[in-house]
N, C-alpha and C positions, 0 to 999 in steps of 0.2 A: 770776621772781616767780610764786609759786603763791598765787592769791587766790580767795576765794569770789566768788559772783556779786554784782555791784553794788558791788565794792570799789574801782573806779576804775582798772581796767587800761587801758582805752582812753584815758582822760584822761591817764594817766601817759605813754603812748606819744605822745600829741599834744604834750605838753610837750617830750619828747625830740626830736620832729620840729621843733618851733619852735626849739629850740636848734641843731639841725643846720642849718636854713636861715640862722640868724643867724651861725653860725660858718663857713659855707662848706662844710659836709660834703656828701658824696655818700651819701645815706641810702636804703637799700633796705628796703622793708617788705613782709611777706608774711603770709598766713594760709591756712587750709584752703580757704576760698572767697574770691572777690573781694569779696562783700558783707561778709564778716567783716573783711577787710582795710580796707574802706572806712570802718568805724566810727571808727577813729582819725583818718582823714582828715577825716571830718565834725566830729569834736571839734576838730581843728586849725583848721578853717575858722571854727568858733564862737569859738575863742580869738582868732584874728586879727581877726575882726569886732568883738570887744569893745574892741580898740585901733585901730579904724578902718582896718584893713588887709585886703587881699583875697588869697585863695589862688587862683591860676590854674593851668590845666593846659595845658602846651605840649609840642609835639613836639620832642624833642631827640635827634638821632642815631638816628632810627627808633623811639624809645621815648618815650611820654608821661611827663612829669615834672610834679610839683606845685612851683610856685615862688612866691615873694613878694619881688620886687625891693625893695620898700619896707623889708623887714627885713634881707635879706642875699642873698648869691649862692649859697646852698646849694640842694639840690633833693631831693625825695622821689620815689622811683619805687615803684609799688605793684604787687604780683603775687599771683596765686593759685597755691597748691601743686598745682593740677590741670594745670598746664603747666610747661614748663621754659624759658620765654622769658628768665628772669633768669640762665640759665647763662652763665658767663664774663663777666658784667657786673661792672665794678669798682665797689666802694664801700668806704667806711671805717666806716660804721655799718650794722649789720644788725639788724632787729627782726622778730620773728615773734609774732603774736597767736594765742592758742589753740594754742600749740605742740604740746601733747599730741595734738592732732587732725591734725597734719601728719606724713606718713610719715617714718620715720627716714632712709631713703635720700634723700629730698628734701633734708633738712637736711645730710646728709653729702656728697652728690654734687653738689647744685645750689646750695643757699643759702650754706652756710658758705664754700665756695671763692671766693665773690664778694668776700670781705673782702680788702682790700689795705692795706698800711701806707703811711705817708708822706702823710697828708692835711694840708690847710692848718691844721686845728685841732690836729694831732698826736695825735688819738684814733683808735684802731681798736677798736671795741667791738661786742659782740653782745648783744642783749637777747631772752631767751626768756620769754614771758609766757603764762600759762594758768590756767584754773580747773582744779581737781583732776579727774582722769578715773578711772584705776584704777592698780593697781600693776604691770600688765604692759606698759604702753606705754613707748616709748623714753625719753620725758622723765622719767618716774618712775625708771627705771633710772639715767638720767644723774644725777639729783639725789640719789638715795638710795644708790647703790652706789659703791664705790671704783673708780678709773679702770681697774684691772686687769681688771674684769669687763665693761668697755664695748668689746666687740669692734668695734662699728660706729663707735666714736669713739676708737680707740686713738691714742696720741700719735704713733706712727710713721706712721700712715695719714694723719692730718690735722693733726698738730702742735697738737692741742687738748688742753689740760690741765684736768681738772675743777677743780683748785685755782685756776684763773684766774677762776672764776665765784663771785660772791657770791649766795647763795640767800636770797631774802626771802619770808617768809610774811605776807601781808596778809589779814586775815579781817574778818568783820562786826564783831568787837570792836575793830578797829584803825582804823576809818575815820571817826571822829567829827570828825577835824581837816580833812577834805576840804572845799574851798570851790568854789562855782560861780564863773564868770568875774566876776559882779557882786559877789562877796564874801559872798553868802549861804551858809549851810551847805549842802553838797551832800546830806547825810543828816540829816533832821530827827529830833528826839527821839522823836516818835511812830513814825517809821519804825523806829528802833532797837528801841523797845519792842515793835513789831509783829513784828519778826524774832525777838526773844527769845521772844515768846509762841508764834509758829509752831513754833519748834524746842524749846520747853520739853518735857522728858520724851520727846523724840523718840528713835528708835532710834539706836544708836551710829554706824551707817553715815553717816547724814545729819549728825550732830553733827560727826564727824571731817571730812567733806568740806566742809560749808558753813560751819560756825562756826570750827572749828579749822584749816581750810585744809590738812588732810593729804590726800595721795593715797592712796586706799583702793580695794580691789577691790570691785566690785559685780557679783555674778553672778545677781542676782535676775531672775526671769522675769516680774515684775509689769508690767502694762500701763502703770502710771503712775509707777513707782519713779524713773525718770530724769527725769521731767517735773515732779515736785512742787516742785522748786526754783523753777519759774515760777509758783507760786501765792504771790503776794507782797502785802504791805500796800500800801494806796493812800494816797499823800500828795499826790495831785493833786486839783484841783477836779473834781467829777463833773457831766457834762452829762446831764440826764435825758432821754434819748431814749426809745424804746419800752421799757417795763418788762415783762419776762417772768417769770412765777412758775412754779416747779416744785413739785409736791406729791406726795410718796410717802405713800400712805394706809396707816394701821396695819392690820396683819393678824396675828391670833393673838398679841395682847399686845405687838406692836411699837409703836414711836412713829410718829405722823404727822409728817413733816418738811415744812417749807415753806422755799423758797429763792427770793429775788427778785434779779434782776440787770438791769442796763441795759448794753448793749454787752458789754464783758468785765469789768465791775465787779460783784462780788457785793455787793449793798446790805444784805441782811438774811438771817439764817438763824435758824430757831427749830424746836422740836419739842415734841410733847406727846402723851401717851397719850390716844387718842380712841376714841369709839364712834359709831355712826350718829346718836346724839342730840346730841353736842356737837362734831361735826366742823365744822359751819358756824360755830359760835361761835368756835372756834379760828381758822378762816380769816379771819373778820371782824376779830378782834383783831389778827391778823398784819398785815392790810392797813391797819388804823388806825395801827399802829406804823410801817408803811412810809410813811404820809402821803400816799399817792396810789393811786388805783385802777389796778391793772395792766392793760396792754393785752391780754396773753395769759396764760392759765393752762394749763399742760400738767400733767395728772395721770395717775397710774398707774391704769389702768382694769382691771388684772388683779386676781385675788383678790377681796377685799371691795370694792375700788374700783369694780367694775362696777355696784355698787348705789348709788354715791355721786353720781351726776350731778346730782341736785336740790340737793345741798349747794353747788354752784358757781353756781347761777342768779343772774344780776345782779352777780356779783363781778368780772367782767372783760368786756372788749369781745368777746373770743373765748375759748372754752374748748375745748381739745383733749384728748380721752381718748386715752391711749397705752397699749397693752398690750405690756409688756416681752416677753412670751412669744410674741407674734404674729410673722408673717413679716416679714423685713427688706424695706426698699424695694429695696436692692441684693442681691437674692437669690443672685446668683452669688458674693458675697463673704462674707456673714454668715449664721450659722445662724439668728439671730432678731433682733428689734428691739433687745433689750437689748444684745447685743454690738455692734450697729451704732452705737447712741447712745453707748455708752461709748468706742468707738474715735473717734467724732466729737469727743467732749469731750477725749480725749487729744491730738488734733490741735490743738484750740483752745488747750490748755495750753502748747503749744510757743511760742506768741507771748505768754505771760503772761496770767494771770487775776488781777485785783486784788481784794483782800479789804478792804472798807471797815471802819472802826473798830467800827461797831455790829454787824458780823458776826464780829468776831475771836474772841469767846469760844468759838465752835463750830468755829473753823478747825482746831484740833488734831484734833477728831473727824472732820472732813471729810477731813483727810490720812490718818488711820488707816483710814477707810472705803475710800479709794481705793488705799491702799498694798497692800492684800491682794487686789485684783482680779487674777486670773490668767487667762491664756489656757489653753485645753485643747489640749495638743500633739497632733500626728498627726491633726488634723481638716482635711479639705479646705477647708471654710469656717471663718472665724474664729468661735470659740465661747468663752464665758467660763465659769469655774468657777461652779457653781450657787450661788445665794444661801444655801442651807442649809449648804454647806461653808464659806462665809465666816463664817457665824454660829459655827461650831465653832472657827474661828481667833480671832475677836475677842470671842466670848461675848456677842454681841448682833447685831441686824440692822443692816446698813450704811445706815441711813435717811437721814442727812444726805448721804451720797454719792449715793444714788439720787435724792434731791430736787434736788441740784445738777445731775446729769446731765439730769434732766427740764427744769430751767430753761434749759439750753443746747441742748435738743433741736431738731433741724431738722424742722419740720413742713410747711413750704411745699411741699417736693417731694411729700409725701404728698397734699396738696390738689391739686397740679397733676396728679398721676397720676389722681386721681378725676375731675377736670374733663375730662381727655383721654379717659378711658373713656366718660364721659357724652356727650361730643361725638361720639365714634366711633359710639356707639349711635344717637344722634340722626341721624347721617349716613346711616344705612340707610334712613331714610324720606324 
């Protein structure tokens, strides 16, 4: 199964595991990491809980297995591809989640040989499940090529025939039928509309990978290119914890952009051409739309921004001026603060950033702003392509992108460094 993100891969594997337990199968499940493999186990636990049954983990023959005696006498054994503990273990059902990220040798020499015929259910099956990666990994070759080209999976070597596999593509367009254990739709209409809006007019690479489910090659050196799939619509209730606002101030005809977020939810985005006379009016209007005074405002204090401090008076509990061109806090790793903050935001994106409905109209622009952020190679410290060069690529300034990065900027470490310095100076007396 080659599926886009959020298309229900782990739930499908959980249902297969439930069937294995019911029918007495010996089911081995693996993935690139143990935490990835555990996702389907967690889904299985939820499925069983919905019918008042429990999944327990017991030691059997020196290996822990997941069992549910209330349902049947089958068992699930879970492994990571980082070790070969599953070598020579017998099973009649094998499943691998995110198979494209598992080494080919692991599948050939460790995982697949575990399959043995003659199970109680009469099934001997292997399920390879993955989101698209690129065209050079072993799974894409296995799926797209004819078996004569598969040196590592030849019939003589492993008695595996490509024709024995049914290949299924499940994409964002195919998942409206999915249900949660309680019967509610797993994917809401707003979520579907949000996905379509995020990817509308997107470049062909992301359309092929995320919407059409094709395995494509991605050789981009962009800092965010492989992470933008984790910028997703929010269909969950929002808890209004600390609200942080990022403001990138207009310079030389650019837009001033404002982005507000709480936790990892982007609440609102807006932009407007401003000057020193109407900057404060724009900020007050943005906060009025937000409906709540922000706790923190981080603003770009470089360029014309260094003259704008008075525009923020009283608009937030704390106001942090941040100069993108100043020294990084981690000076040994980053050329400047801009590179440091962009890299921090890239790391946050790995765990998903949710875009709320009122922020969706500018989500496409945010993705474009981030898509063209590039590292400068051959630098000892991490350094990003100058903003002027990005302007040449997208024919505008990446204002929404910079405002979002500022909204997620880590400023506490800067404060602590200042406090420590003051304490050290005071200690001399």
